C-alpha positions in Angstrom: -14.4 0.0 -47.9 -17.4 0.5 -45.7 -19.4 -2.6 -44.7 -22.5 -1.1 -46.4 -20.7 -0.6 -49.7 -19.3 -4.2 -49.5 -22.8 -5.6 -49.0 -24.1 -3.5 -51.9 -21.2 -4.8 -54.1 -21.9 -8.4 -53.1 -25.6 -8.0 -53.9 -24.8 -6.5 -57.3 -22.6 -9.5 -58.1 -25.3 -11.9 -57.0 -27.9 -10.1 -59.1 -25.6 -10.0 -62.2 -24.8 -13.7 -61.8 -28.4 -14.7 -61.3 -29.6 -12.8 -64.4 -26.7 -14.0 -66.6 -25.7 -17.3 -65.3 -28.5 -18.9 -63.3 -31.5 -18.0 -65.4 -33.0 -19.1 -68.7 -30.3 -17.0 -70.4 -29.0 -18.3 -73.7 -25.9 -20.5 -73.8 -23.9 -17.6 -75.3 -25.0 -15.3 -72.4 -23.9 -17.8 -69.8 -20.6 -18.4 -71.6 -20.0 -14.6 -71.8 -20.7 -14.4 -68.1 -18.1 -17.1 -67.3 -15.6 -15.4 -69.6 -16.2 -12.1 -67.8 -15.4 -13.8 -64.5 -12.2 -15.1 -66.0 -11.1 -11.5 -66.4 -10.8 -11.3 -62.7 -12.7 -10.9 -59.5 -12.3 -9.1 -56.2 -10.7 -11.7 -53.9 -13.4 -10.8 -51.4 -15.9 -12.4 -53.8 -13.8 -15.5 -54.2 -15.8 -18.0 -52.2 -19.1 -16.8 -53.6 -17.7 -17.0 -57.1 -16.2 -20.5 -56.6 -19.5 -21.8 -55.3 -21.3 -20.3 -58.3 -18.8 -21.8 -60.8 -19.0 -25.2 -59.1 -22.8 -25.1 -59.3 -22.5 -24.4 -63.1 -19.8 -27.1 -63.5 -22.0 -29.7 -61.8 -25.5 -28.7 -63.0 -25.6 -26.7 -66.2 -27.4 -28.6 -68.9 -25.0 -27.5 -71.6 -21.6 -29.2 -71.7 -20.0 -26.2 -73.3 -21.1 -24.0 -70.4 -19.8 -26.6 -68.0 -16.5 -26.7 -70.0 -16.2 -22.9 -69.6 -16.9 -23.2 -65.9 -13.9 -25.6 -65.5 -11.8 -23.1 -67.4 -12.9 -20.2 -65.2 -12.0 -22.2 -62.1 -8.5 -22.8 -63.4 -8.1 -19.2 -64.5 -9.1 -17.7 -61.2 -7.0 -20.1 -59.3 -4.0 -19.5 -61.5 -4.3 -15.8 -60.9 -4.4 -16.3 -57.1 -7.9 -15.0 -56.8 -9.4 -18.1 -55.3 -7.7 -20.6 -52.8 -8.5 -23.6 -54.9 -9.5 -26.4 -52.5 -13.2 -26.4 -53.5 -12.4 -25.9 -57.1 -10.0 -28.8 -57.0 -12.6 -31.1 -55.6 -15.2 -30.1 -58.2 -12.7 -30.4 -61.1 -11.6 -33.9 -59.9 -15.2 -35.0 -59.8 -16.0 -33.6 -63.2 -12.8 -35.0 -64.8 -13.8 -38.4 -63.6 -17.6 -38.4 -63.8 -19.1 -35.8 -66.2 -21.1 -37.3 -69.0 -19.4 -35.1 -71.6 -15.9 -35.8 -72.9 -15.4 -32.1 -73.5 -16.0 -31.3 -69.9 -13.9 -34.2 -68.7 -11.0 -33.0 -71.0 -11.2 -29.4 -69.8 -11.4 -30.4 -66.2 -8.3 -32.6 -66.6 -6.5 -29.8 -68.3 -7.4 -27.4 -65.6 -6.2 -29.9 -62.9 -2.7 -29.5 -64.5 -2.4 -26.2 -62.7 -3.4 -27.4 -59.2 -0.3 -28.6 -57.3 -2.3 -30.7 -54.8 -1.8 -34.4 -54.2 -5.4 -35.0 -55.2 -4.8 -33.5 -58.6 -1.8 -35.8 -59.2 -3.8 -38.8 -58.0 -6.8 -38.2 -60.3 -4.7 -37.3 -63.3 -2.7 -40.5 -62.8 -5.9 -42.5 -62.9 -7.2 -40.6 -66.0 -4.0 -41.1 -67.9 -4.9 -44.8 -68.4 -8.6 -44.5 -69.0 -10.4 -45.6 -72.2 -11.4 -42.2 -73.5 -8.3 -41.2 -75.6 -8.8 -37.4 -75.4 -9.2 -37.4 -71.6 -6.2 -39.8 -71.2 -4.0 -37.7 -73.4 -5.0 -34.5 -71.6 -4.3 -36.1 -68.3 -0.8 -37.1 -69.4 -0.1 -33.6 -70.6 -1.4 -32.1 -67.4 0.8 -34.5 -65.3 3.8 -33.4 -67.4 3.0 -29.8 -66.7 2.7 -30.5 -63.0 6.0 -32.4 -62.9 7.9 -29.6 -64.7 7.4 -27.2 -61.9 
């Protein structure tokens, strides 16, 4: 692909994300945008997409949108479309610190697919925490990681 067409494609992705994900778009529009990203991305767009998903995971006001961002990070990593290091850090942080149990649960579940020492470490900590749904999810995710 010619450099000019790559730049045009990158710009189109940025415009699409800005109008659907980083605007005053409705919760449903933002969720649909995240689900569209779960259908797959061009690996050349991986780092840009990861940065955008992490921004949503860390800053979106709606916990359901943050939940879907955690799911999208797992999905793209599981498909081999992103490398995972930055996603791993963001998921570890949200699993431990997000104000929403729903987001913490989804982040812990997503970590069950990241075979990195940091994922094991965080999930081991979460397996004994006071929030029962997060603790149960962490134990299941550890089981999944230990199976493979």
